[in-house]
N, C-alpha and C positions, 0 to 999 in steps of 0.2 A: 248622894255624893258619889257612891261607888258606881252608879250607872253612868254618870258623867265621865268618870275616868275610863270606864270601858268603851264608851262612845269615842272619846278622844284617842284611845289606844287603837281601836279598829280603824278610825279615820287615818291615823298616822301610818298604819300598816298598808292601807289602800293607796295612799299617796306614794309611799316607798315603792310598792309594786308597779304603779304606773310609771314612775320615773325609771325604774330598773328595766322595764320592758321597752320603753321608748328609746333608751340608750342603744339598744341593739337593732333598732328599726332601720331598714334600708328604704330610702326614698327613690321613687322612679320619676324621671323627668321626661316630658314630651319635647321632641326636638325635630328640627329639619336637618337631614344629613346631606352634605355636599361632598364632592371629591376634592382631594388636595394632593399635590405632589410634594414629597418630602425629600426626593433626591436632589443633588446639586444640579443647578441649571434649570430647575422648575420654578414655579411661581414662589415668590418670597425668598427669604434667606434661610439661614440655618435655624433649627428649632429653638424656641426661646427657653425651653427647660434646660438644655445642656449645650447649646451653641453648636450642635453637630447636625449634619445631614443624615438622613436615614433612608433605607431602602423601601421603596413602594411595595415590595413583596412582604413586608411585615405588617402586622395588624396595629396601625397607628391612628391616633386621633388628636386633633386640635379642638379645644373647647372654646365656646363663646366666652367673652370677657367676664360675664357675671358668674359663670361656673368655673372659670379658670382662676379667678381671684388673683392673689399675689403669688400664684404658682403652687398652691397647696396640694394640687393633685399631680404635680410633675413626677413622672416615673411610676405613678400608680396606674392601675388598670380599671377600666369601666366595662360594664356588660351592656352591649347594644342589642336591642331586640327589634327585628324588622316587623313590618306589618303582617308578614306571613307567620310570625311566631318563632323565627329562627333567631339564634343568639350567636354573637361573636364577642370575644373579650379582646379589647384593644388597649394599648398603653398610651397614656397622655404624654405628649412630647412638645406641645406647642399651644399658643393662644391664637384663636381666630377672632381678632378684634374688628371693630367697625372700620378702622383705617385700612384693613385688608378686604373689606367688602362683606364681612360676615354680620349677620343679625345676632341679637342677644341670645336667641333660642336655637342657635345653629351649632352643630358639630361637623367638623370637616375631617373626613377619614381618607386613609390610603386606598389605592385601587384594590389592594388585597382584601379589604373589608367588603367592598362592593362585590368582588368575585365570590367571596364566601357566601354572600347572600344570593348569588346568582343574578345580580343586577348589572345592567349596562351603564357604564359611567356617563354615557352621552345623555342619559335621562336628566342629569343635572342635580336634581334634589328629590329626596323622598322623605316621608314622615317615618320617624322611629321613636323609640323610647330608650332611655338608658338609666343605669344606676351604678353606684360605686361597688366595687368588688372587695376592696380592702380599706 
């Protein structure tokens, strides 16, 4: 009987440790990155997170609908990694939905993000990965 209690106790501790470690895990998503204009007069209207226009000189991102959800990431930052291994942290300000021509696995970023990666915006789309920072 004592050995069964020990096994159950050890099993319980292992389950607790797995849940505790998984809670702090950061997931990385593969995506296609396109360029988006966030200034007034560019494609689309004001950002859906705050109803404002933003400067394309800032590190900004619109997330595909499945990642944007009901705005849970609004105002938060994500870490974008280029194919070359460079990183940029950008703030989520908008949704890039199908009605605006974005695919589900797409993030659309400001020209500043492209510039930080040393990319020409005329390329159109590049493969990246991203993760939440907060």
